[in-house]
C-alpha positions in Angstrom: -78.7 -33.1 79.9 -79.2 -34.2 76.3 -78.2 -37.5 74.3 -76.8 -34.4 71.9 -74.9 -32.5 74.9 -73.6 -35.5 76.0 -72.4 -36.6 72.4 -70.4 -33.2 72.3 -69.3 -33.5 75.4 -67.4 -36.4 74.7 -66.7 -35.0 71.1 -65.0 -32.2 72.8 -63.2 -33.8 75.2 -61.6 -36.5 72.6 -60.7 -33.4 70.3 -58.7 -32.0 73.3 -57.0 -35.1 73.8 -56.4 -36.0 70.6 -54.8 -32.8 69.5 -53.6 -31.8 72.5 -51.2 -35.2 72.5 -50.7 -34.3 69.3 -49.3 -30.2 70.0 -47.2 -31.6 72.8 -45.4 -33.8 69.7 -43.3 -30.5 68.7 -42.1 -29.9 72.4 -41.1 -33.6 72.9 -39.5 -33.7 68.9 -37.5 -30.7 68.8 -36.1 -31.4 72.0 -34.7 -34.7 70.4 -33.5 -32.7 67.9 -31.1 -30.5 70.7 -29.9 -33.7 72.0 -30.4 -36.8 69.8 -28.8 -39.0 72.9 -31.9 -38.3 74.5 -34.3 -39.7 71.5 -34.2 -43.4 72.5 -35.6 -41.9 76.0 -38.2 -39.9 74.6 -39.4 -41.0 71.2 -41.1 -44.5 71.8 -42.6 -42.9 74.8 -43.9 -40.6 71.6 -44.9 -43.6 70.4 -47.1 -44.7 73.6 -48.9 -41.8 73.8 -50.0 -42.1 69.9 -50.9 -45.7 70.7 -53.1 -44.5 74.2 -54.1 -41.5 74.0 -54.2 -39.8 70.3 -55.2 -42.3 68.1 -57.8 -44.0 70.4 -59.6 -40.5 70.8 -59.5 -40.3 66.6 -61.6 -43.1 66.8 -64.1 -41.2 68.7 -64.2 -38.4 67.0 -65.6 -39.7 64.3 -68.1 -42.0 66.2 -69.6 -39.1 68.4 -69.9 -36.7 65.1 -71.8 -39.0 63.0 -74.0 -39.5 66.6 -74.4 -35.7 66.5 -75.2 -35.4 63.5 -78.0 -38.7 63.3 -79.4 -36.6 66.6 -79.5 -33.1 65.7 -81.1 -34.2 62.2 -78.0 -32.0 60.9 -77.3 -33.8 57.3 -74.2 -35.0 56.2 -74.2 -32.3 53.0 -74.2 -29.4 55.4 -70.9 -27.7 54.0 -68.8 -27.6 57.8 -69.8 -31.6 58.1 -68.9 -32.4 54.9 -65.9 -30.3 54.6 -64.9 -31.4 58.2 -65.2 -35.1 57.0 -63.2 -34.7 54.0 -60.0 -33.3 55.9 -60.6 -35.7 58.7 -59.6 -38.3 55.8 -57.1 -36.3 54.2 -55.7 -35.9 57.8 -55.8 -39.6 58.6 -54.2 -40.7 54.9 -51.3 -38.3 55.7 -51.1 -39.8 59.1 -50.9 -42.9 58.1 -48.7 -42.3 54.6 -46.6 -39.7 56.1 -45.8 -38.6 59.8 -46.6 -42.8 61.2 -43.3 -43.9 58.5 -41.6 -40.4 59.8 -41.6 -40.9 63.6 -41.1 -44.9 63.3 -37.8 -44.5 61.3 -36.7 -42.3 63.7 -37.3 -44.1 66.3 -35.2 -46.7 64.8 -32.0 -44.8 64.1 -32.3 -43.2 67.4 -32.2 -46.4 68.8 -29.3 -47.5 66.3 -27.1 -45.3 67.0 -26.8 -43.9 63.5 -24.3 -41.0 63.4 -25.3 -37.6 63.8 -26.5 -36.8 60.4 -28.9 -39.4 59.4 -30.4 -38.7 62.6 -31.0 -35.0 61.7 -32.1 -35.9 58.8 -34.7 -38.1 60.1 -36.3 -35.5 62.8 -36.5 -32.6 60.5 -38.6 -35.3 58.0 -40.9 -36.3 61.4 -41.1 -32.4 62.5 -42.2 -31.7 58.6 -44.7 -34.2 58.8 -45.9 -33.2 61.8 -46.5 -30.2 60.8 -48.3 -31.1 57.5 -50.8 -33.9 59.2 -51.5 -31.1 61.6 -52.7 -28.5 58.7 -56.0 -30.0 58.5 -56.8 -30.9 62.2 -56.4 -26.8 62.5 -58.6 -26.9 59.9 -61.6 -29.2 61.0 -60.9 -27.2 64.1 -61.9 -24.0 62.5 -65.1 -26.0 60.9 -65.9 -27.2 64.0 -66.0 -23.7 66.0 -67.0 -21.4 63.5 -69.4 -23.5 61.6 -68.9 -21.4 58.4 -72.2 -21.5 55.7 -70.8 -20.9 52.2 
């Protein structure tokens, strides 16, 4: 196995773990919207999944991606590579500024026993920011698989 193929395998596995974990959030978040009393248990679990699986995998992705670019001499100005890098940075900003604070707030509300209307609003915000965060991820997946050139 070449270095490039080994890096690509690690890169793809990291993408599966990162994105796959994130996609499950929508199932868990929908359950907490329908059964708010479960939020105090489910939401800290989501935060743990984020911290222990998704986020470490999202760290592995740019490292292996950069190493693949160097190994294959692809060049960072290749359309699909530079576009994916820009989208990755945008996704990180969106997740850090919108999704993570929303989820943190929803956990606080769920564990504090706040009114159902307050919890419902927090749950809606977390779902919306999660969807917004997934848009650049979907675009990156498209770019990595299709590798379009202008």
